[in-house]
C-alpha positions as CSV (number, residue, x, y, z in Angstrom):
1,M,113.5,175.9,127.3
2,A,117.1,175.0,126.6
3,L,118.3,178.5,127.2
4,E,116.3,178.9,130.5
5,D,117.7,175.6,131.8
6,A,121.2,176.7,130.9
7,A,120.6,180.0,132.5
8,E,119.5,178.4,135.8
9,Q,122.4,176.0,135.7
10,S,124.9,178.8,135.1
11,H,123.2,180.8,138.0
12,D,123.6,177.9,140.3
13,L,127.2,177.6,139.3
14,R,127.9,181.3,140.1
15,A,126.2,181.0,143.4
16,E,128.4,178.2,144.5
17,P,130.3,179.0,147.7
18,E,133.8,180.2,147.2
19,H,135.4,177.7,149.6
20,Q,133.7,174.8,147.7
21,H,135.1,176.2,144.5
22,R,138.6,176.1,146.0
23,Q,138.1,172.5,147.0
24,H,137.1,171.5,143.6
25,E,140.2,173.1,142.1
26,K,142.3,170.6,144.1
27,S,141.3,167.9,141.7
28,D,142.0,168.0,138.0
29,K,138.5,166.9,137.2
30,S,136.8,169.7,139.2
31,S,139.1,172.2,137.7
32,Q,138.2,171.1,134.2
33,E,134.5,171.3,135.1
34,N,134.9,174.9,136.3
35,C,136.5,175.7,133.0
36,H,133.6,174.2,131.2
37,Q,131.2,176.1,133.3
38,E,132.9,179.4,132.4
39,I,132.5,178.5,128.7
40,A,128.8,177.8,129.2
41,E,128.3,181.1,131.0
42,A,130.1,183.0,128.3
43,H,128.1,181.2,125.6
44,L,124.8,182.0,127.3
45,E,125.7,185.6,127.8
46,H,126.7,185.8,124.2
47,C,123.4,184.3,123.0
48,R,121.4,186.7,125.2
49,A,123.1,189.8,123.9
50,Q,123.1,188.6,120.3
51,N,119.4,187.7,120.4
52,Q,118.3,191.0,121.9
53,D,120.2,193.1,119.3
54,L,119.1,190.9,116.4
55,E,115.5,190.8,117.5
56,W,115.3,194.6,118.0
57,H,117.0,195.1,114.7
58,R,114.7,192.7,112.9
59,R,111.4,194.1,114.4
60,W,112.0,197.8,114.4
61,Q,114.8,199.0,112.2
62,H,114.7,196.6,109.2
63,P,111.5,194.6,109.3
64,R,112.2,192.7,106.1
65,K,114.2,194.3,103.4
66,H,117.5,194.4,105.3
67,Q,117.2,191.3,107.4
68,R,120.4,189.8,108.4
69,P,121.6,186.8,106.3
70,E,121.3,184.6,109.4
71,F,117.5,185.0,109.3
72,M,117.3,184.3,105.6
73,L,119.3,181.1,106.1
74,L,117.1,180.1,109.0
75,K,114.0,180.5,106.8
76,R,115.6,178.4,104.1
77,T,116.3,175.8,106.7
78,M,112.6,175.6,107.6
79,N,111.6,175.1,104.0
80,F,114.5,172.7,103.5
81,E,113.4,170.4,106.3
82,E,109.8,170.3,105.1
83,T,110.9,169.0,101.6
84,F,114.1,167.1,102.2
85,F,113.6,165.2,105.4
86,G,110.1,164.3,104.3
87,N,111.6,162.3,101.6
88,P,112.4,158.7,102.7
89,L,115.0,158.3,100.0
90,A,117.3,160.7,101.9
91,Q,117.4,158.4,104.9
92,N,119.0,155.6,102.7
93,L,121.9,157.6,101.5
94,L,124.1,157.5,104.6
95,P,126.9,157.6,105.5
96,A,128.2,160.8,104.1
97,K,131.9,161.6,104.4
98,I,133.7,164.9,104.3
99,P,137.2,165.0,102.7
100,D,140.1,165.4,105.1
101,D,141.8,168.2,103.2
102,V,138.8,170.5,103.0
103,Q,138.7,173.5,105.3
104,R,135.8,172.8,107.6
105,N,134.7,176.2,109.0
106,A,131.0,176.1,108.8
107,A,130.7,179.9,109.0
108,Q,133.0,182.8,109.1
109,C,132.6,186.3,110.6
110,R,130.6,188.4,108.1
111,P,131.6,192.0,107.5
112,Q,130.0,194.3,110.0
113,R,127.0,196.1,108.6
114,R,127.1,199.9,108.6
115,H,124.2,200.2,111.0
116,H,125.4,201.9,114.2
117,D,122.3,200.9,116.1
118,V,123.2,197.2,115.8
119,H,125.9,195.9,118.0
120,Q,127.5,193.0,116.2
121,K,128.4,190.0,118.4
122,P,130.8,187.3,117.4
123,P,129.0,184.5,115.6
124,A,129.2,180.8,116.5
125,I,131.6,178.8,114.3
126,L,130.9,175.1,113.7
127,I,133.9,173.0,112.7
128,H,133.7,169.4,111.4
129,V,136.6,167.2,112.2
130,R,137.4,163.5,112.2
131,R,138.0,161.4,115.3
132,D,141.7,161.7,114.9
133,D,141.8,165.4,113.9
134,K,143.0,168.2,116.1
135,I,142.2,171.9,116.1
136,H,144.8,174.3,114.7
137,R,144.3,177.8,116.0
138,H,145.0,180.8,113.8
139,S,144.4,184.4,114.6
140,Q,141.6,184.9,112.1
141,Q,140.4,181.5,111.1
142,R,139.9,178.2,112.9
143,A,141.2,175.5,110.6
144,V,141.4,171.8,111.2
145,S,144.4,169.6,110.5
146,K,146.1,166.4,111.7
147,R,148.1,166.3,114.9
148,N,147.8,169.9,116.0
149,H,146.7,171.0,119.5
150,K,143.4,169.6,120.8
151,R,141.7,166.4,120.0
152,S,138.1,166.6,118.8
153,P,135.4,165.8,121.3
154,N,133.8,162.4,121.7
155,P,130.6,162.3,119.6
156,E,128.7,160.3,122.2
157,H,128.2,163.5,124.2
158,L,126.9,165.5,121.3
159,H,123.4,164.0,121.0
160,Q,121.9,167.3,122.1
161,P,124.1,169.9,120.5
162,Q,121.6,172.6,121.0
163,D,122.4,172.6,124.8
164,P,125.5,174.6,125.4
165,R,126.2,172.7,128.6
166,R,126.7,169.6,126.5
167,I,129.3,171.4,124.5
168,A,131.0,172.7,127.7
169,R,131.6,169.2,128.9
170,Q,133.9,168.6,126.0
171,D,137.6,169.4,126.0
172,V,137.3,172.4,123.7
173,S,138.3,175.2,126.0
174,N,141.1,176.2,123.7
175,G,138.7,176.6,120.9
176,F,136.9,179.4,122.9
177,Q,138.7,182.7,122.3
178,R,138.0,186.3,122.4
179,K,137.0,186.7,118.8
180,Q,134.8,183.7,118.1
181,L,132.9,180.9,119.7
182,V,133.9,177.6,118.2
183,Y,131.9,174.3,118.3
184,V,133.7,171.2,117.2
185,I,131.8,168.2,115.9
186,E,133.2,165.0,114.5
187,S,132.3,164.5,110.9
188,D,131.9,160.7,111.4
189,F,129.2,161.7,113.8
190,V,127.3,163.6,111.1
191,A,126.0,160.5,109.3
192,S,124.7,158.9,112.5
193,R,122.8,162.0,113.6
194,L,121.3,163.2,110.3
195,G,118.4,160.8,110.7
196,R,117.6,162.1,114.1
197,L,118.1,165.6,112.9
198,G,115.3,165.1,110.3
199,R,113.0,163.7,112.9
200,D,113.7,166.6,115.3
201,L,113.1,169.2,112.7
202,S,109.9,167.5,111.6
203,C,108.6,167.3,115.2
204,R,109.1,171.0,115.7
205,G,106.2,171.7,113.4
206,W,107.5,175.0,112.2
207,D,105.1,177.2,110.3
208,R,105.1,180.8,109.3
209,R,102.7,181.9,112.1
210,R,104.9,180.4,114.9
211,R,108.0,182.0,113.5
212,R,106.2,185.4,113.6
213,E,104.9,184.9,117.1
214,N,107.9,183.3,118.7
215,G,110.7,185.2,117.2
216,P,112.8,185.5,120.4
217,D,112.5,181.8,121.2
218,M,113.4,180.9,117.6
219,I,116.5,183.1,117.8
220,A,117.5,181.5,121.0
221,D,117.8,178.2,119.2
222,F,119.7,179.8,116.4
223,G,123.0,178.1,117.2
224,A,121.5,174.7,117.1
225,L,119.6,175.3,113.9
226,M,122.7,176.7,112.2
227,R,124.5,173.5,113.1
228,K,121.6,171.5,111.7
229,L,121.7,173.7,108.6
230,V,125.3,172.9,108.0
231,F,124.7,169.2,108.5
232,S,121.8,169.3,106.1
233,A,123.7,171.2,103.4
234,A,126.7,168.9,103.6
235,F,124.4,165.9,103.5
236,L,122.6,167.3,100.5
237,L,125.7,168.1,98.5
238,L,127.2,164.7,99.1
239,A,124.0,162.8,98.7
240,I,122.9,164.2,95.3
241,P,126.0,162.7,93.4
242,F,125.4,159.5,95.3
243,V,121.8,159.3,94.1
244,I,122.8,160.2,90.5
245,A,125.6,157.6,90.6
246,Q,123.2,154.8,91.5
247,Q,121.1,155.5,88.4
248,Y,121.9,153.6,85.3
249,D,121.0,154.5,81.8
250,V,119.8,150.9,81.1
251,V,119.4,148.0,83.4
252,I,119.1,144.4,82.0
253,E,117.3,142.6,84.8
254,G,117.3,138.9,85.6
255,G,119.0,137.6,82.5
256,R,121.4,134.6,82.2
257,V,124.7,136.5,81.9
258,M,127.4,134.7,80.0
259,D,130.9,135.9,79.7
260,P,133.3,133.7,77.7
261,E,136.4,135.3,79.2
262,T,135.6,134.7,82.9
263,G,133.3,131.8,82.3
264,Q,130.5,133.5,84.3
265,D,127.2,131.8,83.6
266,A,124.6,133.0,86.1
267,V,121.5,135.1,86.6
268,R,122.6,138.6,87.1
269,N,121.5,142.2,86.7
270,V,123.5,144.4,84.4
271,G,123.8,148.2,84.8
272,I,124.9,150.3,81.8
273,R,126.0,153.9,82.0
274,N,127.6,156.1,79.4
275,G,128.0,153.3,76.9
276,K,129.9,151.0,79.4
277,I,128.9,148.1,81.5
278,A,129.1,149.8,84.9
279,R,127.7,147.0,87.2
280,I,127.0,143.3,87.2
281,S,125.2,142.3,90.4
282,T,122.8,139.9,92.0
283,A,121.3,143.0,93.8
284,P,118.5,145.0,92.2
285,L,119.6,147.9,90.1
286,S,117.8,151.1,89.3
287,G,117.8,152.5,85.8
288,H,116.0,155.0,83.5
289,R,115.3,152.0,81.3
290,V,114.8,148.4,82.5
291,I,114.9,145.4,80.2
292,H,113.4,142.3,81.7
293,A,115.5,139.4,80.5
294,A,114.2,136.5,82.5
295,S,114.8,133.2,80.6
296,L,117.0,135.1,78.1
297,V,120.8,134.9,77.5
298,V,122.7,138.2,78.0
299,A,126.0,138.0,76.1
300,P,128.6,140.2,74.5
301,G,127.6,141.4,71.0
302,F,128.9,139.3,68.2
303,I,132.0,140.5,66.3
304,D,132.2,139.7,62.6
305,L,135.8,140.1,61.2
306,H,134.7,139.4,57.7
307,Q,131.8,141.5,56.4
308,H,131.9,142.9,52.9
309,G,128.4,144.3,53.0
310,Q,128.7,147.7,54.7
311,D,125.4,149.2,53.5
312,L,122.5,149.9,55.8
313,A,120.5,147.0,54.5
314,S,123.2,144.6,55.4
315,Q,123.7,146.2,58.8
316,R,120.0,145.8,59.6
317,V,120.1,142.0,59.1
318,K,123.4,141.8,60.9
319,A,121.7,143.4,63.9
320,F,119.0,140.8,63.9
321,D,121.7,138.2,63.9
322,G,123.2,139.6,67.1
323,V,126.2,141.4,65.5
324,T,127.4,144.7,67.1
325,T,130.7,145.0,65.1
326,A,131.2,144.1,61.5
327,L,134.6,144.7,59.9
328,E,135.9,144.6,56.3
329,M,139.2,142.7,57.0
330,E,139.7,140.1,54.2
331,I,140.1,142.5,51.2
332,G,139.9,145.9,52.9
333,A,138.6,149.2,51.7
334,P,140.3,150.8,48.6
335,D,140.4,154.2,50.4
336,V,140.3,153.9,54.2
337,A,139.8,157.6,55.0
338,E,136.8,157.8,52.5
339,F,135.4,154.6,54.0
340,L,135.5,155.9,57.6
341,N,134.2,159.4,56.7
342,S,131.3,157.9,54.6
343,K,130.0,155.9,57.6
344,Q,130.5,158.5,60.3
345,G,127.1,159.1,62.0
346,H,125.3,156.7,59.6
347,S,126.2,153.3,60.9
348,I,123.9,151.0,63.0
349,I,126.8,148.9,64.2
350,H,130.5,149.4,64.7
351,Y,132.7,149.3,61.6
352,G,136.4,149.3,60.5
353,T,138.6,148.0,57.7
354,T,142.1,146.9,56.7
355,A,144.2,148.5,53.9
356,S,143.6,146.8,50.7
357,H,146.6,145.2,48.9
358,V,144.4,144.3,45.9
359,A,143.2,147.9,45.5
360,A,146.7,149.4,46.0
361,R,148.1,147.0,43.4
362,A,145.4,147.9,40.9
363,L,146.0,151.6,41.5
364,I,149.7,151.3,40.9
365,F,149.1,149.3,37.7
366,G,146.9,152.0,36.4
367,A,143.6,150.2,36.8
368,P,141.9,151.6,39.9
369,L,138.8,149.8,41.1
370,P,135.4,151.2,40.1
371,E,133.5,153.0,42.8
372,G,131.6,150.6,45.0
373,T,133.7,147.5,44.2
374,I,136.4,145.8,46.2
375,L,137.7,143.2,43.6
376,P,139.5,144.0,40.3
377,K,138.5,142.5,37.0
378,S,140.8,139.8,35.8
379,G,143.5,141.4,33.6
380,P,147.1,142.7,33.6
381,A,146.7,144.4,37.0
382,T,145.9,141.0,38.6
383,D,147.9,138.6,36.5
384,Q,151.2,140.3,35.8
385,P,154.1,140.3,38.3
386,A,155.1,143.7,39.8
387,T,158.5,145.2,39.3
388,P,160.6,146.2,42.4
389,E,159.6,149.8,41.8
390,Q,155.9,148.9,41.6
391,I,156.2,146.8,44.8
392,A,157.8,149.8,46.6
393,R,154.9,152.0,45.5
394,V,152.3,149.5,46.6
395,Q,154.1,149.3,50.0
396,Q,154.0,153.1,50.4
397,R,150.3,153.1,49.4
398,L,149.6,150.6,52.2
399,R,151.6,152.6,54.7
400,D,149.5,155.7,53.8
401,Q,146.3,153.7,54.3
402,L,147.6,152.5,57.7
403,D,148.2,156.0,58.7
404,T,144.5,156.9,58.2
405,G,143.2,154.2,60.6
406,A,143.4,150.8,58.8
407,L,143.4,147.9,61.2
408,G,146.0,145.9,59.3
409,I,146.6,144.7,55.7
410,G,144.0,142.7,53.7
411,M,145.4,140.4,51.0
412,G,143.2,138.5,48.5
413,I,146.1,136.6,47.0
414,Q,143.9,134.4,44.9
415,Y,142.5,137.6,43.2
416,T,146.1,138.8,42.3
417,P,147.8,135.6,41.0
418,G,150.5,137.7,39.4
419,A,151.9,138.6,42.8
420,T,155.1,136.6,43.4
421,R,156.0,135.0,46.7
422,L,158.5,137.8,47.3
423,E,155.8,140.4,46.8
424,V,153.6,138.6,49.4
425,I,156.5,138.6,51.8
426,D,157.1,142.3,51.2
427,M,153.5,143.2,52.1
428,F,153.8,141.2,55.3
429,R,156.9,143.2,56.1
430,V,154.9,146.4,55.9
431,A,152.4,145.0,58.4
432,A,155.3,143.8,60.6
433,E,156.7,147.3,60.7
434,R,153.5,148.5,62.4
435,K,153.1,145.3,64.4
436,L,149.7,144.8,62.7
437,P,148.2,141.6,61.3
438,V,147.7,140.4,57.7
439,Y,144.2,139.0,56.8
440,T,144.5,136.9,53.8
441,H,142.5,134.9,51.3
442,M,145.1,132.3,50.3
443,R,146.5,131.9,46.8
444,S,144.6,128.7,45.7
445,A,142.3,125.9,46.7
446,G,141.9,122.2,45.9
447,R,144.4,119.3,45.8
448,I,146.1,119.8,42.4
449,E,149.8,120.4,42.8
450,P,151.4,122.9,42.4
451,G,148.9,125.3,43.7
452,S,147.1,123.2,46.2
453,A,145.4,124.5,49.4
454,I,148.1,122.9,51.5
455,E,150.8,124.7,49.5
456,S,148.8,128.0,49.9
457,V,148.7,127.6,53.7
458,E,152.4,126.9,53.8
459,E,153.1,130.1,51.8
460,V,151.3,132.5,54.2
461,I,152.6,130.7,57.3
462,G,156.1,131.0,56.0
463,A,155.6,134.8,55.3
464,S,154.4,135.2,58.8
465,A,157.3,133.3,60.3
466,I,159.8,135.3,58.2
467,T,158.4,138.8,59.0
468,G,156.9,138.3,62.4
469,A,153.5,139.8,61.2
470,P,150.5,138.1,62.9
471,L,148.4,136.2,60.3
472,H,144.7,135.5,60.0
473,I,143.5,133.1,57.3
474,V,140.0,133.8,56.3
475,H,137.2,131.2,55.5
476,I,139.4,128.2,55.7
477,N,136.3,126.1,55.0
478,S,135.8,127.4,51.5
479,T,139.5,127.6,50.4
480,C,140.7,124.3,51.8
481,L,137.4,122.5,51.1
482,R,137.8,118.7,51.6
483,D,141.3,119.3,53.0
484,S,140.1,121.8,55.6
485,L,141.0,119.6,58.6
486,E,144.5,119.1,57.2
487,C,144.9,122.9,56.8
488,I,143.8,123.4,60.4
489,S,146.4,120.9,61.5
490,L,149.1,123.0,59.8
491,I,147.9,126.1,61.7
492,E,147.8,124.2,64.9
493,G,151.4,123.1,64.4
494,A,152.6,126.6,63.6
495,R,150.8,127.9,66.8
496,A,152.4,125.3,68.9
497,R,155.8,126.6,67.8
498,G,155.0,130.2,68.7
499,L,153.6,131.7,65.5
500,D,150.6,134.0,65.8
501,I,148.1,132.5,63.4
502,T,144.4,132.3,63.6
503,T,141.5,131.3,61.2
504,E,137.8,131.4,60.8
505,A,134.9,129.7,59.0
506,Y,131.2,130.1,58.2
507,P,128.4,127.4,58.4
508,Y,127.4,127.1,54.7
509,I,128.3,124.8,51.9
510,A,128.4,127.5,49.2
511,G,130.7,130.5,48.8
512,M,130.2,133.6,46.8
513,T,132.6,135.8,44.8
514,A,132.8,138.0,41.7
515,I,132.5,136.0,38.5
516,N,134.8,138.3,36.5
517,S,137.6,138.0,39.0
518,A,140.9,136.1,38.6
519,L,139.6,133.3,40.8
520,F,137.9,132.0,37.6
521,N,141.0,132.1,35.5
522,P,141.5,128.9,33.4
523,G,141.8,125.8,35.6
524,W,139.3,126.8,38.2
525,R,137.0,123.8,37.6
526,E,139.9,121.3,38.2
527,K,141.1,123.1,41.3
528,L,137.6,123.4,42.9
529,G,136.4,120.1,41.6
530,I,133.1,121.6,40.3
531,D,131.6,122.5,36.9
532,Y,129.6,125.3,35.4
533,G,126.3,124.1,36.8
534,D,127.6,124.5,40.3
535,L,127.7,128.3,39.8
536,V,124.4,130.0,40.6
537,L,123.3,133.6,40.2
538,P,121.9,134.7,43.5
539,D,119.4,137.2,42.1
540,T,117.7,134.8,39.8
541,G,118.7,131.3,40.9
542,E,120.1,130.6,37.4
543,H,122.6,127.8,37.1
544,L,125.3,128.8,34.6
545,T,126.3,127.1,31.4
546,K,129.6,127.4,29.7
547,E,128.3,130.1,27.4
548,R,126.7,132.1,30.1
549,F,129.8,131.8,32.2
550,E,132.0,133.1,29.5
551,E,129.7,136.0,29.0
552,L,129.7,137.1,32.6
553,H,133.4,136.4,33.2
554,N,134.5,138.7,30.3
555,A,132.1,141.5,31.3
556,S,133.4,144.6,32.9
557,K,130.5,144.8,35.3
558,Q,131.0,143.0,38.6
559,Q,128.5,140.1,39.1
560,W,128.3,138.0,42.2
561,V,127.9,134.2,41.8
562,L,127.3,131.4,44.3
563,V,129.9,128.6,44.3
564,F,128.6,125.3,45.6
565,A,131.9,123.5,46.2
566,N,131.7,122.1,49.7
567,T,129.8,119.4,51.6
568,Q,127.8,119.6,54.7
569,E,129.9,116.9,56.4
570,T,133.0,119.0,55.9
571,V,131.4,122.1,57.3
572,D,130.0,120.2,60.3
573,A,133.4,118.9,61.1
574,I,135.1,122.4,60.9
575,I,132.7,124.6,62.9
576,P,133.2,122.8,66.3
577,N,137.0,122.9,66.0
578,A,138.6,124.8,68.9
579,L,140.8,127.0,66.5
580,I,137.8,128.2,64.5
581,M,136.2,131.5,65.1
582,I,132.9,132.4,63.4
583,A,133.0,135.0,60.6
584,S,130.3,135.4,57.9
585,D,132.1,136.7,54.8
586,G,128.8,138.5,54.4
587,A,127.5,140.3,51.4
588,E,124.0,140.8,49.9
589,G,123.1,137.8,47.9
590,H,124.2,135.0,50.3
591,P,122.3,133.8,53.3
592,R,125.4,134.0,55.4
593,N,125.0,137.8,55.4
594,A,121.9,137.6,57.5
595,G,122.0,134.2,59.3
596,T,125.5,133.1,60.2
597,Y,125.5,133.5,63.9
598,S,121.9,132.4,64.6
599,R,122.6,129.4,62.4
600,V,125.5,128.3,64.6
601,L,123.4,128.7,67.7
602,A,120.5,126.8,66.3
603,Q,122.3,124.0,64.5
604,Y,125.5,123.3,66.4
605,V,124.3,124.3,69.9
606,R,120.6,123.5,70.1
607,E,120.2,120.7,67.5
608,Q,123.5,118.9,66.9
609,K,124.9,119.7,70.4
610,T,128.4,119.6,69.0
611,L,129.1,123.0,70.7
612,T,128.1,124.2,74.1
613,L,126.5,127.6,74.3
614,M,129.6,129.0,76.0
615,E,131.9,127.6,73.3
616,A,129.8,129.0,70.6
617,L,129.7,132.4,72.2
618,R,133.5,132.3,72.6
619,K,133.9,131.7,68.9
620,M,131.6,134.7,68.2
621,T,132.9,137.2,70.7
622,L,136.1,136.6,72.7
623,M,138.1,135.0,70.0
624,P,137.6,137.7,67.3
625,A,138.0,140.4,70.0
626,Q,141.4,138.9,70.9
627,M,142.4,138.8,67.3
628,L,141.3,142.4,67.0
629,E,143.5,143.4,69.9
630,R,146.5,143.0,67.6
631,S,145.2,146.1,65.8
632,T,143.8,148.3,68.6
633,P,143.7,148.3,72.4
634,A,140.0,149.3,72.1
635,A,139.2,145.6,71.4
636,R,140.1,144.7,75.0
637,L,136.8,146.2,75.9
638,K,134.8,144.2,73.4
639,G,133.8,140.6,73.2
640,R,133.4,140.5,77.0
641,L,130.5,141.0,79.4
642,K,132.2,142.4,82.5
643,E,132.3,145.7,84.4
644,G,134.2,148.3,82.4
645,A,133.6,146.7,79.0
646,D,131.8,148.4,76.1
647,A,128.1,148.0,76.4
648,D,127.8,146.0,73.1
649,V,125.2,143.5,74.3
650,V,122.9,140.9,72.7
651,V,119.9,139.5,74.6
652,F,118.5,136.4,72.9
653,D,116.3,133.4,73.5
654,P,118.5,130.3,73.3
655,Q,115.4,128.2,72.6
656,T,114.1,130.1,69.6
657,I,117.1,131.9,68.0
658,S,117.4,130.7,64.4
659,D,118.4,131.8,60.9
660,R,115.7,132.3,58.3
661,S,117.7,133.4,55.4
662,T,118.0,131.0,52.5
663,F,119.6,131.0,49.1
664,Q,116.3,132.0,47.7
665,K,115.6,134.7,50.3
666,P,119.1,135.6,51.5
667,M,118.1,138.8,53.3
668,E,115.5,137.3,55.6
669,P,116.4,138.4,59.1
670,S,117.0,135.9,61.9
671,V,114.7,135.5,64.8
672,G,115.3,135.1,68.6
673,V,117.3,138.3,69.3
674,H,115.1,140.3,71.6
675,Y,117.4,143.2,72.3
676,L,120.7,144.5,70.8
677,L,122.7,147.3,72.4
678,V,125.5,149.0,70.5
679,G,127.5,151.3,72.8
680,G,124.6,151.2,75.3
681,T,122.0,152.3,72.7
682,A,119.2,149.9,71.7
683,V,119.1,149.1,68.0
684,I,116.9,146.0,68.4
685,E,114.1,146.4,71.0
686,E,111.6,143.6,71.7
687,G,112.6,141.9,68.5
688,K,112.1,145.0,66.3
689,L,114.6,147.4,64.7
690,V,114.7,150.8,66.3
691,P,114.4,153.3,63.4
692,E,116.8,156.2,62.8
693,V,119.4,155.1,65.4
694,F,123.0,155.1,64.4
695,P,125.3,154.4,67.4
696,G,128.0,152.6,65.4
697,R,131.5,154.0,65.8
698,A,134.7,153.4,63.8
699,I,137.2,151.0,65.2
700,V,140.6,152.1,63.9
701,G,144.2,151.1,64.1
702,P,147.1,153.1,65.8
703,G,147.6,155.2,62.7
704,N,144.6,157.4,63.4
705,A,143.4,157.2,67.0
706,T,141.2,160.3,66.6
707,A,139.0,158.4,64.1
708,G,137.7,156.3,67.0
709,N,135.3,159.2,67.8
710,R,133.6,158.9,64.3
């Protein structure tokens, strides 16, 4: 019907009296309309001739095998509209945009087939342009670019593009040339018309029978359908990435999202994709996996800077405690490369280590650490001072370890009492060369001078001030004991004067260490203010006597022992302090390995209320992440719950989270963590450990950036 109406109109135009035609030419408007009428007539003549040749060719010469590509495209269009436009999701994906710099010829002249009986007519060309684009005319191709010859037509006249008279009313006369017939459609108009296009195609009720019976009519509408085909193809290509982009791997829905860095504390939906937090929104999100977190807290995974137990059993209980990253920073691994390689692909949570001064010193002294241990037995390698040559060799060993990915230097000075003050400063100098921190267990504890806890804090603060190396003092609660608050005041004063010094604590009254280490050299009872009976074997609960102590201290085999040297009042005063971050000093045999973080949330947030939930989370996430930033820029994406951060996420119930580990049952897992995601992969799901999942990755220093993929 559109062609017949157009034909009648063009016939009326040709029949117009000649003198009226001359009168219209006097006005610019009439002249332009005549030009448009000529275009319409040429278009109709073009369609008639093309349709006749194509229909004859289709029906008689090549009924199916050699059909022209236009027919095959048309058939695909029929099938496309039946499936695509019947899908309501497609209608929600607008608007689609076409890049400016893309050539927008919707079709080009195809090579003429070698069938002499078929007279090829110039095909219609559909060009998409933007509102401010202009047509650039070339001899062989109609390209579109900015500020060329003719402006694109106004889209309001294109609501019936199948009618050539509508096209003729637009100022596209220069686009009509001898070789090709050019239609120009604004690309901004595509999005607004695709919905209508789908309805138009659906209303036509195309089926195979009608296409067979009404071939000529169908061909007459070929130009309009080709335009719709181009619209549909462009829409589909642009819509599919949009649909995929809106799908998240995991969505945490309706949880109380808490981010210590920004202070956000609100109900939000969190979308996770490719191991990153891709979206935090109040709007509903769609994901392959949805975690319903109503009434639960969604927070960054906890970061433990002080974890000795790196075995799978320890990692399992750390996961139940909300920990997504556990690092060996106090003492460090004896061989960093071996440590990283051994855990590659076999770690539940993220891991990393410092370079061990203790191990390097023992190696240079000819007493390398036995496999599986991190502390040397008390002896010449721990108690004797090093020569300048030995100090230089220790320094080189540490540099080599830093080159393999160590995050800094770990110094257990109390375990190497033979190290002089100068040796300590020289080790700080190695860290300062790389702009990396030193994590240190101070030289001594207690109040007896010389060698008090206060003096020990002064020593490492001085070494940091002299060299410029950042300093982190580990478990200040168990080394400073009753003087812990005084030691914290020293750190506060140093920080106020520009020194980069931090510290940590754990919420237990007992410590644990190796009984055959130099910490128990003569004088330990006086320094710590305890006796033999305050030492307890974790495996059996045995309280030691002098004889039993001497036996174990002189043994070559390493034996852990619990040291009850602190008071609950001291611990309760330390944990809420603003300078204290939480770190477990975890190892199998002590309840802090399994329950440190849940214990803080249960006792100091929920019961004692000496910490707010946000303050506690800050001590467990943001503060250790900021300390870790001194070693690796990767830490900037940890300890936060914001878009772009690593998807290390803990989802827990603030009303029920609690530690269950005790000194009698130190490996009892905590309760209250419903979900734990490490790099976007769930390792705790509905309160249960997911078996055979190892998403943990190495966190490494600048010496070996490639190890970050392990």
